[in-house]
Residue, then its C-alpha position, 0 to 999 in steps of 0.5 A: m593878851s586875852s586868854i583866847t588869843r593866848q590859845l591861838r598862838p602859833r604851834v605846829l600842825v602834824r599830818a598823819s604822815f608825821r611830817a611837821v608843817p609850820a603853822v602860818c600866823a597872820q595878824p588877828q583879823r575880823f571874820p567876814r559875816a560871822k559874829v566872833l567875840g574875843v577870837a583872834t584868827c592866828r592859829g596852830i594845833t597839834t594833831t595825832p593819827v586816828r587810831r580807827s582810821q587813817k583817813a582823818t586826823v583828830t584834834k589833840r585834847g587840850s588844844s584850841k578848837l578854833y580855826a581861822s578858816a574852813d580851808e585850814a580845818v579841812a586841809d588834812i581830810k583824806s581821799g576815801s573818807t566818809i563825810l557826815s553832812s548835816g542839814f535838811g534840804l538846804c536848811g542847816v547845811a555846812d556850805t562854808i565847809i563844803g566850799a572848802l572841801n571843794r576848793r581842795g580839788s578833785e585831784n587832791l580830795h576824791s572818792l568820798t562817801a557822803v552821808s546826808n538826808n539829801a544831796g543838795q541842789e546844783g546851783k544852790g548849795g549842799l553836797a551837789v557842789l561836791t557831786k558835780a565836781g566828781q569828789v564824791n563817788r558814793l552817797i547814803l541818802s533818804f531822798l534825792g528830791n528834785n536833784k535831776a543832775l544827781e539822779k542822772k549820775y546814778l542812772t548812768g552809773e557815775i555814782g553809787i547811792e544807798l537809799c535809806p529810810q530817813g528815820t532809819l538813817a537818823e537812828r543808824i547815826r545815833a546808834g553809831g555815836a552811842g556805841i550800839p552796833a545794831f538795832f531792830t526796826p519795823t521800818g522797811a519791812h516787806s519792802l525792797v529795803q528788806s530784800g536789798d533789791i534797790p540797786v546801789k550802783l548801776d553800770a552805764s547801760g543801766a544794769v545792776k552793778e551792785r545790789g543793796r544789802t539784804r537785811e536780817t529779819r526777826e519777829f517780835n510779837g508777831k511783827t517783822y523787824l529789820m536789823e540795821t547796823a550803826l553808821t559812823g564817819d571819819v568827819a562830820i560837818l555841821r552848821a550851828w547858830k552859836v558855838d563857844t570856844a569849848g565847842n558847846c553848840v546852839f542850833r536854831y529851829t530845824t537846823k538841828a535835824f541831823g547836826p547833833i547826832m552826826a557830831k557824835a558819830a564821827t572821829v572829827t567834827i567840824v562846826e561852822a558857826e554864825n556866832i563864836v563866843e567865849a566859853g561861859a557865854i552860853d547858858p548850859n540850859d541852852v546847849d544843844l550839843p556839848g563840846i566833847f563832840v566838837d573838835r574844830i570850829v570855823p566861822s560861817t561865811a556862806e549865805k543861807n539858802i532857801e530851797i522852796l520859798k513859800t509865803r502868804a499874803e500880808d493880811g494873813e488871808g490865803e487863797d480862797l479854797n472855796a473858789p477853785k480855779n480849775d477842775a484839778q484844784a476842785r478835786r484836790n480840795r474835795i479830798a483835802r476837805r474830807a481828810a480834814k475830818e480825820l483830824q480831831e481836837g488835840f490830835y498830833v498829826n503828820l501830813g505828807v506833801g501835796i494834797p495832805t498839806l491842804a487838809p488843815s485849811f478846811l479845819p473848823a476855826e475852833r478845832n486845834v491840832w498839832i502838826q508834826s513835821e518829820n524834820g523836827i517840828l511839833g506845832m507847825g504853822p502856816y506859810p510865813t508872810k514876807d517879813q516872817v520868812d526864816a531860812d532856819i524854819v522849813n517843813a518836810g517839803k523844804e518849804t518855809v513855814t512858821l511855828v505856832p505858840g507852844a511849838s517845839t523843834f528837835d533832831s531827827a532821831e527824836s522826831f522819828g522816835m515819836i513816829r515809830g513809837g506810835h505817838v502821832d495819832v494820824s498820818i495822811l499821805g499821798a499814794l501812787q498805788v494802794s491795794a485792797t489789803g492796805d499795802l501802800a506804794n508811794y516813793m518809786i516808779p522803777g525806770k522812771v522815778f528815783k527820788g527815795m523814800g524819805g520818811a514815808m516808810d517810817l511814817v507807816s511803820n506803826p499802823d496799829n497806833t498811828k492811823i494811816v490815811v491816804a489822800t489821793e486822786h482816784v486815777a493817775k494822769d494816764g487814766s490808770s486806777k491808783i486803787v488796785q487789788d495788788c500793788s505792782l510798784p515797790l511797797t512803802g509798807a504792807r497792810v498799813v492803810s486804814t482809810i483811802i480818800t479820793d476825789l470820787c469816794v472813801f474806802e475803809v480798809d480791813r488790814k487784818n483780813g484784807g478787803l475794801t468797803l465803800t463808805e462814801v461817794a462824792p456828790g454826783v458820783n455813783i457806785e458804777e463809776v467807782k467800780s469802773k475806775t477801781d482795779a480792786t474788788f470792794e463791798v458797799a456799806k449798807d449805810l453808804k453816805t455822801m462825802e461832805 
């Protein structure tokens, strides 16, 4: 009998009610799909009630962490628990464990609070499985994305959603795991996050039933900061590439976005692993998450999902951007071509979704920049060929991408430390509105669009050290100007934008004193046309240039 098999001999499972339940022992068998080395499936453990919460149980020190299945590992999770669910979009999501939670049924497991960056997609995976079944009644998220079913549940009062900026969410979880009760951050200052005016819960008529939490503020060096509190959970659920029997975890690429920090902030951490190996099989230098933070290990049996599959031609040649198919594409290309001039040799840059992602396509071949993706990439490359597609490598838009030589991957707390700390040189973002003082609104249209702010508020939180460039079409689809004197939509950040690039022109923004200066116009565009399509006053530079 191997040492691992001896660890798995039957013992007794004790629930929080202290009722003894005999462990079921089956003959050792192979785990489906997961690669398991030297591990038998017959298992029993001893658990004790959690001191700080009666909603979950905790594995007793010294007992085996191996469970035969996810169903066994989640059997003692109680209704009303707070679940920290790792992953970014559908990348790195613990779908095996989520499936097991769902099989508990809404009668036996309900009223859950789920904390995650995203909430999955119905029909594809993630937390959408639990929200559809009515097992979750509250979510703490940064981004809903295209989850229309969840958006409808929120707008009709069926579920509560607390929106939290992505970097703040990561830092709240990190603080919870590190024993830090609160911290101050510039993210969300002068926004609805600060005032608490993003409703958490609506009633069936759409009226506000529960408003958000007003943040305490403090000024440091003349700048406003919000106090955010730590976030912890009863149970964290993670997906790792490799785990040893001591609980040491290795994550592949962008799957580590939230996993390591969530494991540290939960009473019980359950990890599903693609590969389970004996202790010692993982080089200590390769451990992303030490075993002290892992309580239960199960084989991963769910298939990996890709939210947005993007590929490029096998010959490496993409779409010919110099031959646009229509006027709309020509406008977007004009904006992106000018935005590329903001990216200088060796710059570290972050690109928002949409038009900003086109900018690297217009860089001179000899110019090298490092593209940072807030989900945890530094050195992001182009879309993969079909043979290069890897479900574990996605960008902030949940699209499949590649990594360039010299790239690195890391968790979201590390990523947003780079961003808030001002280590990124330039961030190019889209916009719904930009004001004459550099205010930016780009995440919500009340009553129409409720997707969440994602990482946008963090990206604009340090405009003195990271230049914020807006790349957007000059007018919206309804013909209204996106360049306004004062934003009427909820702010992403106040006085943060330095340069505005549209299909008609370029404005430089005086963030300190307020005011726009027209510095460039597109070929064939005159000052009068810019004035007629701009709802803000502006000065004209003496050396007005033509956009190249």
